[in-house]
C-alpha distance (Angstrom), angle and dihedral (degrees) to the residues before:
residue distance angle dihedral
M1 . . .
N2 3.80 . .
E3 3.80 90.0 .
S4 3.81 91.3 52.3
K5 3.81 93.6 48.2
Q6 3.75 88.9 48.6
E7 3.82 90.8 51.0
N8 3.81 92.2 48.5
S9 3.82 94.2 47.2
P10 3.74 96.4 73.9
A11 3.80 91.0 50.0
L12 3.80 91.0 52.7
S13 3.72 89.2 45.4
D14 3.72 91.7 50.9
D15 3.90 90.5 49.7
E16 3.73 90.2 52.4
I17 3.72 91.8 48.3
D18 3.85 91.1 49.4
L19 3.76 91.8 50.6
R20 3.78 91.9 47.8
E21 3.76 91.1 47.7
L22 3.81 90.0 49.0
F23 3.72 91.8 53.7
R24 3.80 92.2 47.8
V25 3.80 90.8 50.6
L26 3.82 91.5 51.9
W27 3.74 92.3 44.4
A28 3.76 90.8 50.8
G29 3.83 89.5 51.8
K30 3.86 95.1 44.1
W31 3.80 93.6 116.6
L32 3.72 92.6 52.0
I33 3.80 91.4 46.4
G34 3.76 90.7 48.8
G35 3.73 92.2 46.7
I36 3.77 96.4 50.8
S37 3.82 91.4 44.7
F38 3.77 91.5 50.6
A39 3.81 91.1 48.2
A40 3.77 90.7 48.2
A41 3.84 90.4 48.9
M42 3.75 92.0 52.0
I43 3.80 92.9 47.8
A44 3.85 89.3 48.8
I45 3.84 90.0 50.9
A46 3.82 92.9 47.8
F47 3.80 91.6 48.2
A48 3.83 92.5 47.9
L49 3.80 92.2 49.8
S50 3.81 90.9 49.8
L51 3.76 93.9 57.2
P52 3.83 112.6 94.1
N53 3.78 121.0 -129.3
I54 3.82 118.1 -94.7
Y55 3.89 116.8 -151.9
R56 3.80 124.4 -159.3
A57 3.83 124.0 -151.0
E58 3.79 118.4 -168.9
A59 3.79 138.0 -173.4
L60 3.74 127.3 -160.9
L61 3.79 115.3 -146.5
A62 3.77 139.2 -178.2
P63 3.84 123.9 -143.8
N64 3.80 111.4 -106.7
D65 3.75 124.7 -145.7
P66 3.69 101.3 -138.0
Q67 3.82 96.3 165.7
G68 3.84 98.0 52.5
T69 3.72 96.2 -120.2
G70 3.83 90.1 -160.4
G71 3.80 93.8 70.7
L72 3.78 93.3 36.0
S73 3.79 93.8 52.4
A74 3.83 90.8 60.1
L75 3.72 91.5 50.3
A76 3.77 92.2 45.0
A77 3.75 91.0 59.3
Q78 3.73 93.2 53.6
Y79 3.75 106.9 28.8
G80 3.80 107.0 18.9
G81 3.83 94.1 118.9
L82 3.72 92.7 48.8
A83 3.74 95.1 45.3
S84 3.79 90.6 53.1
L85 3.77 88.7 62.1
A86 3.85 87.9 63.0
G87 3.76 92.2 48.4
I88 3.91 92.7 -104.2
N89 3.77 120.1 142.2
L90 3.78 107.9 -155.8
N91 3.89 93.9 169.8
S92 3.81 97.7 64.1
G93 3.76 107.1 111.5
S94 3.82 126.3 -171.3
A95 3.79 92.9 -93.9
D96 3.83 91.8 58.1
K97 3.83 90.4 43.5
T98 3.86 91.1 52.2
A99 3.71 93.1 48.0
F100 3.75 90.9 49.7
G101 3.80 91.7 48.3
L102 3.73 92.0 51.4
K103 3.83 91.1 53.8
V104 3.81 87.9 49.8
L105 3.78 88.8 50.6
K106 3.81 91.7 58.5
S107 3.74 96.1 39.2
R108 3.82 122.5 115.0
K109 3.82 93.1 -122.5
F110 3.83 94.7 53.0
V111 3.85 95.1 43.5
S112 3.82 91.8 46.6
G113 3.79 90.8 50.6
F114 3.80 90.2 45.6
I115 3.83 90.5 54.1
E116 3.80 92.2 49.4
R117 3.74 97.5 43.9
H118 3.73 94.6 53.0
D119 3.83 97.6 32.3
I120 3.86 94.0 -129.0
L121 3.78 99.6 145.2
V122 3.77 94.1 107.9
P123 3.85 96.5 45.2
L124 3.84 86.1 47.5
M125 3.72 102.6 46.0
A126 3.82 107.8 23.1
V127 3.79 108.6 37.2
E128 3.79 117.2 109.0
D129 3.77 103.0 173.3
W130 3.87 144.8 -13.4
D131 3.80 129.5 -117.0
A132 3.85 106.2 -135.0
E133 3.81 93.5 -165.1
S134 3.90 98.0 52.6
G135 3.77 94.6 24.6
E136 3.85 90.5 -133.7
L137 3.72 126.2 136.1
K138 3.89 118.5 -116.2
I139 3.73 109.6 -130.0
D140 3.87 118.8 -152.9
P141 3.79 105.2 -120.4
K142 3.78 89.7 -151.3
V143 3.79 90.3 61.7
Y144 3.79 103.5 34.2
D145 3.83 129.5 15.5
L146 3.82 109.9 -146.2
A147 3.83 91.7 -170.4
T148 3.84 93.1 62.1
D149 3.78 96.6 24.5
R150 3.77 88.7 -127.0
W151 3.85 138.3 125.1
A152 3.78 109.0 -106.7
R153 3.76 103.1 178.7
D154 3.80 121.7 128.1
A155 3.79 103.3 -124.5
R156 3.82 126.2 178.4
P157 3.77 119.7 -126.8
P158 2.99 133.8 -63.5
R159 3.81 83.1 34.2
K160 3.79 118.2 72.8
A161 3.79 135.0 -150.0
T162 3.79 90.3 -95.5
P163 3.84 108.9 62.9
S164 3.75 115.4 -117.6
L165 3.81 123.5 -126.2
Q166 3.78 88.9 -112.2
E167 3.77 90.9 57.0
A168 3.78 90.9 42.3
H169 3.84 90.8 53.3
K170 3.79 90.5 54.9
V171 3.81 92.4 51.0
F172 3.84 91.2 44.8
M173 3.80 92.6 53.7
N174 3.78 89.8 56.4
I175 3.71 91.5 60.9
L176 3.79 98.1 36.9
S177 3.82 122.1 84.5
V178 3.83 121.7 -170.2
S179 3.81 121.9 175.5
Q180 3.76 138.0 157.8
D181 3.84 127.5 -153.5
E182 3.86 109.0 -121.6
Q183 3.80 93.7 -147.7
S184 3.82 104.8 39.0
G185 3.77 97.7 25.1
F186 3.78 91.9 -135.1
V187 3.82 115.3 152.5
S188 3.76 126.8 -140.5
I189 3.80 122.6 -159.7
A190 3.78 118.8 -175.3
V191 3.76 136.1 171.1
E192 3.81 128.7 -164.4
H193 3.82 122.4 -150.6
Y194 3.75 143.4 151.1
S195 3.83 89.0 -109.5
P196 3.89 118.5 58.6
T197 3.81 88.7 -153.8
V198 3.79 93.4 53.2
A199 3.80 91.8 47.8
K200 3.79 92.5 52.4
Q201 3.82 92.4 44.8
W202 3.80 93.0 51.7
V203 3.82 92.0 50.2
D204 3.84 89.4 53.0
W205 3.85 90.5 47.9
L206 3.78 92.2 48.3
V207 3.79 95.2 51.5
G208 3.88 91.6 47.0
D209 3.82 93.4 45.5
I210 3.79 96.8 47.4
N211 3.83 91.0 48.5
F212 3.81 91.5 48.2
S213 3.83 92.0 45.5
I214 3.76 94.6 52.3
M215 3.77 91.1 42.7
Q216 3.77 92.3 54.6
Q217 3.70 91.5 48.9
D218 3.71 93.9 51.5
V219 3.74 94.1 44.6
S220 3.78 91.0 51.2
E221 3.79 91.6 49.5
A222 3.82 92.2 47.4
E223 3.84 93.1 49.0
R224 3.81 91.3 50.5
A225 3.80 88.8 48.3
I226 3.84 91.5 49.7
A227 3.80 91.6 51.3
Y228 3.69 91.8 50.0
L229 3.78 93.6 48.3
N230 3.78 90.8 49.3
E231 3.78 88.5 55.6
Q232 3.74 91.0 49.7
I233 3.79 91.6 51.3
E234 3.78 91.7 54.6
S235 3.74 92.8 49.8
T236 3.77 99.4 41.8
P237 3.80 117.1 80.4
L238 3.83 95.3 -172.1
A239 3.83 112.0 103.3
D240 3.82 94.8 -154.3
L241 3.79 92.0 54.6
Q242 3.78 91.2 45.9
N243 3.81 89.2 54.6
V244 3.76 89.3 54.4
F245 3.66 91.3 50.6
F246 3.82 90.0 49.7
K247 3.79 90.6 54.5
L248 3.76 92.2 49.6
I249 3.85 90.4 49.4
E250 3.83 88.6 50.6
E251 3.71 91.8 55.5
Q252 3.74 94.5 46.8
T253 3.81 90.4 48.3
K254 3.77 88.7 54.7
I255 3.84 88.9 54.9
V256 3.79 91.3 53.0
M257 3.82 93.1 44.8
L258 3.87 94.4 48.8
A259 3.76 92.1 44.4
K260 3.75 93.5 55.1
V261 3.83 92.7 44.0
S262 3.74 101.9 51.8
P263 3.86 123.8 49.3
E264 3.77 90.6 -161.8
Y265 3.82 94.1 66.7
M266 3.83 102.0 152.0
L267 3.83 105.0 11.9
R268 3.87 125.5 35.6
T269 3.82 116.5 -155.7
L270 3.78 115.3 -119.2
D271 3.76 97.0 166.6
P272 3.78 118.2 12.7
A273 3.67 123.5 -144.8
V274 3.80 116.3 -95.4
I275 3.77 132.4 -165.7
P276 3.82 104.2 -88.3
E277 3.81 115.8 -128.9
I278 3.82 96.1 -165.8
K279 3.78 125.6 55.7
S280 3.74 121.6 -116.4
R281 3.78 96.8 -149.5
P282 2.96 161.3 51.5
S283 3.81 103.4 48.6
R284 3.69 99.7 -149.0
A285 3.85 95.7 -178.6
V286 3.82 90.4 56.9
I287 3.82 92.0 48.6
C288 3.79 91.8 50.8
V289 3.82 92.8 48.5
L290 3.79 94.8 46.6
G291 3.83 89.9 46.2
T292 3.79 92.7 53.0
L293 3.82 92.6 45.9
L294 3.78 90.8 47.9
G295 3.82 89.6 50.4
G296 3.70 92.2 48.1
M297 3.88 93.6 51.9
L298 3.83 89.4 46.2
S299 3.75 92.9 51.0
V300 3.90 91.4 50.1
L301 3.76 89.2 49.8
V302 3.87 90.9 50.4
V303 3.77 92.1 50.9
L304 3.76 94.8 48.5
I305 3.85 95.1 45.0
R306 3.86 90.8 48.5
H307 3.82 91.5 49.4
Y308 3.77 99.1 47.7
A309 3.81 93.9 37.0
F310 3.81 90.4 56.6
R311 3.83 91.0 45.1
I312 3.83 91.7 53.7
V313 3.84 91.0 49.8
E314 3.80 89.1 50.0
D315 3.74 93.8 48.2
A316 3.75 90.8 49.8
């Protein structure tokens, strides 16, 4: 036992000496550590202040049941197979319709059409900041020249000076957020932009356009189904089968009627988007703290490397 204690004591002594030496090295380089940390803090502050504010507008929506699934479910149990021959889907509930609509909302075709309809290519691709006093967008002159109303960016082939809709879709998806709560089914649509007014406006447009798009699609399908069922009624002598067709036509007519009555066909607004007063990012305080900590760790590493590198050279 005595021998083991004696053997361990030099190791403990060496550890104490190493810790003391480490502290002396850091204390000797305190000015370098402080200088690098201060420089890193200043750089982090300058970087944080250079970042423009980003505002987030969000709307809360509830899935609507435009097709009246109560009546359709009864028909689906009896005539689902027959209806499928006419291209009628009686089993599509509001949940499936909502999931389909959200996929459409994020599709390249819908987003490209949205950008073209509302002419937002310049606010999407060329804005670098927003003037809170005047409420005007600040356009980057290196990207878009307002004087000549032309795109001025230097793009590498195959891209051109004018952004393509494929490129615009990718940028738009970075500022668009679409989510659905699994339990409640509520849908959240949010847009981030330099301008809070633009963010709110785009959310309103998105909600209106996706409702109109799904409504048009359902109306078109219902009208085609009604035309087909009318043809089958004329060519079918059986009265029972004609009654089935009449019931199917009645349900498809309800879809057309409800679609043209309500503007909120697929998604009903519970909490509309408002112009945000507070930015969502960047978090300048976090950037400054992380920058200072990173500078402090880097300065400690520099002091230790310098000390032990010189020591190795001297020993050699």
